[in-house]
N, C-alpha and C positions, 0 to 999 in steps of 0.2 A: 504494499499500499504506500503511494507517495505522499508526502507530507509537506505542506508550505506553511511557513511562520512568517507572519507579518508582525513588525514589533515598532516601538515608538521613538527609537533612537539609535545611533551608531554604536554606542557603548553596550547597551543591552544586546544588540545584534552580534558583537564580538563575542560576549559571552555564550549566546546560544550557537552560534556557529561553531565554538570550540567544544561545546557540549555534544555535538554531533547527533542531534535528536531529530533532525529534519533534512530533507533533501536540499531545500533551498530557504535561506533567512533573507527578508527584505525589510530594511528599516526605513522608517518614514521621517523626514527631516523637517516637516512643517513647523513654524513657531506660531502657533495661533493666539498665543498670549500677548503677542507682541506686534506693534503696528496695525495697519489697515488689513482687514481680511481680503484675500483673494476672492473674486466672484465664483459663484458656482461654475459659471460658464468656462472660466479660466481654468478652475479645478480639474473639470471634465475633460476639457481639451488637452491639458498636461498629462492625462492619464490614458488618452487614446493610443492605439497602436501608431507607431512611427511609420510614416511612408518613406519610400527610398529618397524622396526628394527632400525629407525634413530629418533624416537620420541623425544630422549633426547640429540640431537647433539647440542652442544653449539654453533657451527658456523652457525646454521641454523636460517634464518630470523624469520621463524614463530615461532621457538621455544624463540628467544631472544626478538623479538620487540613487536609482536602482539599476541602472545599466551594468554596472561592474559586478553586481551581485547574482547575475543570471546564469553564470556558467556556461553550460553548453546550449542553454536557450537562446534562440535569435534576440539580440539585444534590442530589436525594433518592437518587440512583444509589449502590448499594453497591458494594464492591470487586470482587466476583465479576461482577456485571453489568457493571460497567464494563469490566473484562478481556475480556469476551467481545466487545466492541464492536471490538476491535483486531485487526488482522492479525499483528502483532509486539509483543510485550512484553518490553522489556530492563530489566534490574536493574542500574542503575549504583551500584556500592557502594564506599564509602570503606574503607581497609583498617584504621581503628581498631576497638577490641573492640566498642563499643556497635553500629556499622555491621554488624560480622559477626554479631552477636546479631540484628539485624533481619534479615539475610539468611537465617539458618537458621530464625528463626520465620516468615518470609514463605514459604520453600518449603514448610515442613511444612504451614502453613495452605493453601497452593494445591495440594498434593499430591492430594488426592481429586479434583480437577477437571482430568481428562485432557485435555480439549480446551484448557483454558488452557495446562497444563503443555507441550502440543506447541507452544506458540507463545513459550515461554520462553527467553530467551539472558541469560547472566551476563556483565557488563563489569566486570570488577575492575579499580579503579584501584590504582595504587601509592601514590599521595599524595592528600590530601584534594581532592575534585573543586573545592569552593567557594574553595581557595587559588589557583585558576587562573582567567584571563579568560575570556570566552566566546569569543572569536576563538581562543584556545589551544585550548580544548576542542573546538570545532568541527573543528580540524585534527588531533585525536587519531585515531590508528588502532590502538587497542586491540582486539585480537580479541574478537568475541562469541561466547561459548562456549555451545552448545546444551545446556540442561538435560535431563540424562537420568536414569535411575532411580538411578544410583549416587550423582549429587549429591542427590538426594531423600533416600535412606535416610542418608547422612552427616548431613544437616541434621536429618532428624527425630531421629536419635539423639543429636546435639549439644543440639538443643533441649531434649529431654526430660531430659538430662544436667544441663542447667543449672538446670532447674526442680526437680530433685530436693531433698529436704530436707537432704542433706549434700554435701559437694563430691566425694564419692567417684568417682561417675559422670562427672563432668567430669574428674577427675584419670585415669580410666581411658581417656579419649580418647588421652592422650599416645603409647602405643604403636600406635595404629591408623594406618593410612593415610588422611591428611586431605587429599592433595594434589589432589583434585578441587576443593577450594575453597582456592585458594592460600593467603589471608590467614587461614585459621581457626586454624591450629596456634600462629602467634604470639599470636594472640588468647587461645587456652586458657592458654598460659604467663602472658601479662601479667594476666589476671584472677587467675590461681592466686597471683601475685605481690601482688595486693591483699588476700589473707588476712593475718592478723597473723602476724608473725614470732616464731621463738623468740628469747626474750631481750630483745625490745622491746615485743612486743605491738601493733606498728602495721604497716599495709601499706606497700608500696614507695613510694606518692605520699606519704604522710605522713611517712616517713623521708626522703625526698628534700628535702622542705620543711624539715625540722628541720636537715639538713645543710648547706643553704644558708643558713639562718639562723646556724648555728653559725660560718660563714666571717666574719660580721661585716658591717655596714652594709647591711642588708637591708631593705627595705620590703615590704609586703604583694605587690604585684603582681610583685616579683623573683623570689618564689617559686612563683608560678602558672606552668603549663605554658603554652606558646605557641610560634609560630613563631620560630626562633633564640634561643630562651630556655634558660636552663641546666637548667631543670626539663624533662627530656625525657619525662617520663611523658604517656602519651595515652590513658588510661582514661576520666579524669572531665572534664566539661565545666567551664565558668567557674562557675556557680553551685554546683556540687557540691564544687569545690574550695575555693571560699569558705566553704562549710559545714565542711569538713574543717579549715580553719585556725581556724575559730571553736570547733570542738570541741576543739583542742589549746590555746587560750588560754583558754577559757571553761568550766571544769571544776573539780571539787574540787580537784585538784592539777594545776595548769597545768603544760605543757611549754615554752608560749610566754609572753612577757610583754611587756608595752608596746604591745600591741593596743588603739589608743586609742578605737576605735569599732566598732560593731556591734549586733546580729547582722547579717550579711551578707545583707541583704534587698533587695527591690526599692523599700521605704520608704527605706532608708539612701541607696540610689542617687539617688532623687528629691530627697534633701536636700542641697543643694550643699556646705554646711557640713560635714555629717556625713561625706557622701563624701571631701571634702578632707581632714578629719582622718584618716579611715582611711587614705587613700594616703600620707599623711606620718608614719605610725607607723614608728618605727625598732625594729624587732623584735629581741629578744634571748631567749636561751635561759635558762630556770629551772635551777636545780640539778638537778631531775629531767629536764628537757629534755637537759641535758648528759649525764646518766647513761644515758638511753635511747640517744641517738645512739653512745655508747660500748658499748652492749648490756650496761651494768653495773644495770640496772635495766629493769622492766618497767611500760610505762605502764597495763596492766590492772590491776596490783595496787593501784593507788591510784584508779582513776577507773571509773565504771560504763561497760559496753559495751554498746551495743544498736544493730545495725544490720544491714542485709540485703545478703547476697552472693549473688545468683540467688536459688533458692529456700530458702537456708540462713539462718536467723536465729541471728545471732551474739550472744551475751551472754557475761558474765563466766564462767559455768558451763558455757558450750557454745562455747567458743573454738577453733574450727579453726584449726591454723596451717599454713603452707608453709614449709618448710626448703629454701630457693634452692640452697644448695650441694651438698646432698644430693638435690635433686630428689624430696623427701619430703613427703608429706601426713601431718600429726600430729593424730590424733583428740583430742578433749578429754580 
């Protein structure tokens, strides 16, 4: 019996390939927690079978993301055609919010293809797959849950809610029974917490970074999330957190001072001296930063805001907020 595994990032893919439990392992590299979402049409187009005229298209998902993982299969093969080649398709999914968004998108995308859905199973990990060695992963006995119509309905509802132009539909998921997708509810809450807070104008990851800086003797990577680190937030990735710190330090009214290098780009990382200066920056809070941590001032009152939260475009005039103590969504 042939077995295909679809998973949610490269590190998990590496562990699964080393475990040798599938014929092919394909990772998805989408970052749905950051920036504007691609349109349904763009995603669908990028997953189609490549024609001979477009087999070098840099913007095609088959070329950029999974082509190198296909082994002996024609590298122009699209996702649907690939899935049809296998007897069993397992979705090995990390628990973090971006992985959960990939899961609901993928189930919604595959939903019209009944033959493929009949072969789908969910393997929901409790910890990041890539943080475990291949031998450990090979020994796992996580139940493979057969994907049924109930899973597809929840996924479709949640994916369209996240794509909506306001967070209302995502917020409306909270009273629903989401237990068929066991890590979806925590992801719903964690993403709501990344909306700006009343009284500070910043999301939970940004606020945690400021809190850690306020304790003193903090260098940039001390405030990044990571394994056994004090920033326990798990919504954004490495490059995204670096961008958040840039935005706190490099704005009209900074909340963070003494960040000696930047911006947080690949070019900076490639320059050893610049990267070292960045790492050695001993961070501190400005007076505004101290006031924001104390919730005595609002970052958005002093700085322009323009970022995306799912399908919601957040600006100073359109700043949806999340009141965590009262579990309330506050409209602009």
